[in-house]
C-alpha atoms as a printed R data frame, in Angstrom:
    type eleno elety resid chain resno      x      y      z
1   ATOM     1    CA   MET     A     1 85.229  9.041 86.382
2   ATOM     2    CA   ILE     A     2 82.054 10.336 84.470
3   ATOM     3    CA   ASP     A     3 83.368 13.473 83.106
4   ATOM     4    CA   TYR     A     4 86.735 11.687 82.163
5   ATOM     5    CA   SER     A     5 84.799  9.065 79.995
6   ATOM     6    CA   LEU     A     6 82.534 11.713 78.409
7   ATOM     7    CA   THR     A     7 85.595 13.918 77.643
8   ATOM     8    CA   LEU     A     8 87.351 10.917 75.784
9   ATOM     9    CA   VAL     A     9 83.927 10.512 73.858
10  ATOM    10    CA   LEU     A    10 84.043 13.987 72.486
11  ATOM    11    CA   GLY     A    11 87.677 13.864 71.842
12  ATOM    12    CA   THR     A    12 89.142 16.351 73.717
13  ATOM    13    CA   VAL     A    13 91.568 16.642 75.162
14  ATOM    14    CA   ALA     A    14 92.361 18.048 79.445
15  ATOM    15    CA   GLY     A    15 92.936 22.537 79.406
16  ATOM    16    CA   ASP     A    16 91.294 22.368 75.787
17  ATOM    17    CA   VAL     A    17 88.089 23.995 75.037
18  ATOM    18    CA   SER     A    18 86.052 21.278 72.642
19  ATOM    19    CA   LEU     A    19 84.214 22.168 69.488
20  ATOM    20    CA   GLU     A    20 81.043 21.160 71.044
21  ATOM    21    CA   MET     A    21 80.935 23.242 74.101
22  ATOM    22    CA   SER     A    22 81.846 26.344 71.860
23  ATOM    23    CA   LEU     A    23 79.154 25.728 69.830
24  ATOM    24    CA   PHE     A    24 76.660 25.593 73.167
25  ATOM    25    CA   HIS     A    25 78.192 28.892 74.136
26  ATOM    26    CA   LEU     A    26 77.798 30.284 70.977
27  ATOM    27    CA   VAL     A    27 73.840 29.524 70.621
28  ATOM    28    CA   GLY     A    28 73.280 30.371 74.318
29  ATOM    29    CA   ILE     A    29 74.566 33.602 73.441
30  ATOM    30    CA   ILE     A    30 72.626 33.971 70.419
31  ATOM    31    CA   LEU     A    31 69.315 32.868 71.988
32  ATOM    32    CA   GLY     A    32 69.838 35.144 74.519
33  ATOM    33    CA   ILE     A    33 70.429 38.323 72.725
34  ATOM    34    CA   LEU     A    34 66.840 37.293 70.650
35  ATOM    35    CA   GLY     A    35 64.862 37.096 73.766
36  ATOM    36    CA   LEU     A    36 66.326 40.644 74.845
37  ATOM    37    CA   ALA     A    37 65.175 41.773 71.053
38  ATOM    38    CA   PHE     A    38 61.578 40.208 71.632
39  ATOM    39    CA   PHE     A    39 61.874 41.908 74.918
40  ATOM    40    CA   PHE     A    40 62.517 45.176 73.180
41  ATOM    41    CA   GLY     A    41 59.928 44.748 70.977
42  ATOM    42    CA   SER     A    42 57.110 43.583 73.753
43  ATOM    43    CA   ALA     A    43 57.900 46.992 75.696
44  ATOM    44    CA   VAL     A    44 57.527 49.341 72.361
45  ATOM    45    CA   GLY     A    45 54.766 47.374 71.825
46  ATOM    46    CA   MET     A    46 53.397 48.261 75.607
47  ATOM    47    CA   VAL     A    47 53.954 51.859 74.967
48  ATOM    48    CA   ARG     A    48 52.612 52.509 71.575
49  ATOM    49    CA   PHE     A    49 49.785 50.410 71.060
50  ATOM    50    CA   PRO     A    50 46.059 52.123 71.547
51  ATOM    51    CA   ASP     A    51 44.105 50.120 74.037
52  ATOM    52    CA   PHE     A    52 44.514 47.642 76.591
53  ATOM    53    CA   TYR     A    53 43.445 44.425 74.622
54  ATOM    54    CA   THR     A    54 46.726 45.145 71.790
55  ATOM    55    CA   ARG     A    55 48.789 45.771 74.812
56  ATOM    56    CA   MET     A    56 48.062 42.485 76.519
57  ATOM    57    CA   HIS     A    57 48.795 40.596 73.608
58  ATOM    58    CA   ALA     A    58 52.278 42.723 72.910
59  ATOM    59    CA   ALA     A    59 52.992 41.902 76.450
60  ATOM    60    CA   GLY     A    60 51.650 38.327 76.375
61  ATOM    61    CA   LYS     A    61 53.380 36.889 73.406
62  ATOM    62    CA   GLY     A    62 56.442 39.129 73.894
63  ATOM    63    CA   ASP     A    63 56.860 38.029 77.822
64  ATOM    64    CA   THR     A    64 56.412 34.368 76.833
65  ATOM    65    CA   LEU     A    65 58.444 33.937 73.810
66  ATOM    66    CA   SER     A    66 61.543 36.296 75.195
67  ATOM    67    CA   THR     A    67 61.563 34.700 78.627
68  ATOM    68    CA   MET     A    68 61.577 31.004 76.679
69  ATOM    69    CA   LEU     A    69 64.876 32.198 74.420
70  ATOM    70    CA   MET     A    70 66.465 33.573 77.285
71  ATOM    71    CA   LEU     A    71 65.962 30.905 79.387
72  ATOM    72    CA   ALA     A    72 66.856 28.373 76.711
73  ATOM    73    CA   GLY     A    73 69.805 30.527 76.011
74  ATOM    74    CA   PHE     A    74 71.068 30.686 79.505
75  ATOM    75    CA   ALA     A    75 70.237 26.696 80.076
76  ATOM    76    CA   MET     A    76 72.825 26.007 77.193
77  ATOM    77    CA   VAL     A    77 75.457 28.261 78.527
78  ATOM    78    CA   THR     A    78 75.569 26.222 81.777
79  ATOM    79    CA   MET     A    79 76.264 23.130 79.750
80  ATOM    80    CA   ASP     A    80 80.104 23.637 80.471
81  ATOM    81    CA   ASP     A    81 80.923 19.968 80.605
82  ATOM    82    CA   PHE     A    82 78.363 16.859 80.356
83  ATOM    83    CA   SER     A    83 77.868 16.273 84.052
84  ATOM    84    CA   LEU     A    84 75.281 15.409 85.994
85  ATOM    85    CA   GLU     A    85 75.024 18.799 87.939
86  ATOM    86    CA   SER     A    86 74.765 20.756 84.576
87  ATOM    87    CA   TRP     A    87 71.989 18.215 83.225
88  ATOM    88    CA   LEU     A    88 70.242 19.186 86.149
89  ATOM    89    CA   VAL     A    89 70.198 22.685 85.973
90  ATOM    90    CA   PHE     A    90 69.369 21.907 81.799
91  ATOM    91    CA   ILE     A    91 66.468 20.203 83.068
92  ATOM    92    CA   LYS     A    92 65.065 22.107 85.827
93  ATOM    93    CA   ILE     A    93 65.272 25.485 83.492
94  ATOM    94    CA   LEU     A    94 63.266 23.230 80.915
95  ATOM    95    CA   ALA     A    95 60.764 22.738 83.744
96  ATOM    96    CA   VAL     A    96 60.268 26.769 84.200
97  ATOM    97    CA   ILE     A    97 60.507 26.970 80.862
98  ATOM    98    CA   LEU     A    98 57.120 24.562 80.072
99  ATOM    99    CA   PHE     A    99 55.818 26.206 83.134
100 ATOM   100    CA   ILE     A   100 55.454 29.855 81.374
101 ATOM   101    CA   TYR     A   101 54.855 28.270 78.418
102 ATOM   102    CA   LEU     A   102 51.718 26.860 79.921
103 ATOM   103    CA   THR     A   103 50.808 29.989 82.866
104 ATOM   104    CA   THR     A   104 51.546 33.244 80.567
105 ATOM   105    CA   PRO     A   105 49.153 32.814 77.493
106 ATOM   106    CA   THR     A   106 46.879 31.303 80.026
107 ATOM   107    CA   SER     A   107 46.920 34.496 82.662
108 ATOM   108    CA   SER     A   108 47.099 37.051 79.564
109 ATOM   109    CA   HIS     A   109 43.837 35.141 78.588
110 ATOM   110    CA   ALA     A   110 41.831 35.741 82.286
111 ATOM   111    CA   LEU     A   111 43.060 39.857 82.325
112 ATOM   112    CA   MET     A   112 41.270 40.175 79.147
113 ATOM   113    CA   ARG     A   113 38.486 38.441 79.604
114 ATOM   114    CA   ALA     A   114 38.084 40.476 82.757
115 ATOM   115    CA   ALA     A   115 38.435 43.275 81.467
116 ATOM   116    CA   PHE     A   116 35.650 42.279 78.786
117 ATOM   117    CA   GLU     A   117 33.316 41.372 81.211
118 ATOM   118    CA   ASP     A   118 33.583 44.847 82.838
119 ATOM   119    CA   ASP     A   119 32.987 46.253 80.009
120 ATOM   120    CA   GLU     A   120 36.543 47.605 78.595
121 ATOM   121    CA   MET     A   121 35.783 47.745 74.822
122 ATOM   122    CA   PRO     A   122 38.210 47.493 72.189
123 ATOM   123    CA   MET     A   123 39.142 50.546 70.131
124 ATOM   124    CA   THR     A   124 37.710 50.505 66.371
125 ATOM   125    CA   GLU     A   125 39.128 51.955 63.547
126 ATOM   126    CA   GLU     A   126 36.349 55.148 64.235
127 ATOM   127    CA   ASP     A   127 37.991 55.374 67.695
128 ATOM   128    CA   LEU     A   128 41.740 55.307 65.992
129 ATOM   129    CA   LYS     A   129 40.548 57.917 63.683
130 ATOM   130    CA   ASN     A   130 39.355 59.979 65.707
131 ATOM   131    CA   SER     A   131 41.943 59.891 68.479
132 ATOM   132    CA   SER     A   132 44.338 60.809 65.790
133 ATOM   133    CA   GLN     A   133 42.485 63.625 64.948
134 ATOM   134    CA   LYS     A   134 42.899 64.828 68.560
135 ATOM   135    CA   LYS     A   135 46.045 64.816 68.359
136 ATOM   136    CA   LYS     A   136 46.536 66.912 65.166
137 ATOM   137    CA   SER     A   137 44.306 69.410 66.623
138 ATOM   138    CA   LYS     A   138 46.186 69.626 69.890
139 ATOM   139    CA   LYS     A   139 49.244 70.373 67.886
């Protein structure tokens, strides 16, 4: 009953794909690809950055944004129809996104604070210059 009334409201005929559904899928796929791109950027940052703090920054920011983008894309793709089941899955995915939004920056901050209290100091410009000179002298 609910599915039939929603298809009438959307103006779709049985068996046809509605414009709204294709837009939901398209936006979902684009969000998923953007999430993968940010995961890739985060991985490159983890490899390329020189010290613990900048690596944690790349991991924390990249992980939060990319996971939220990918889950939002997945939520959009799961909206096959506007049935109750689709809405429940959509709401649950949004709850997971909210949980990640709150916990990932908090855990990154806690790890950075623990490293700072353990006397792990960030690299200065002098440290970076010295490390680049050592790399050049090894070649």
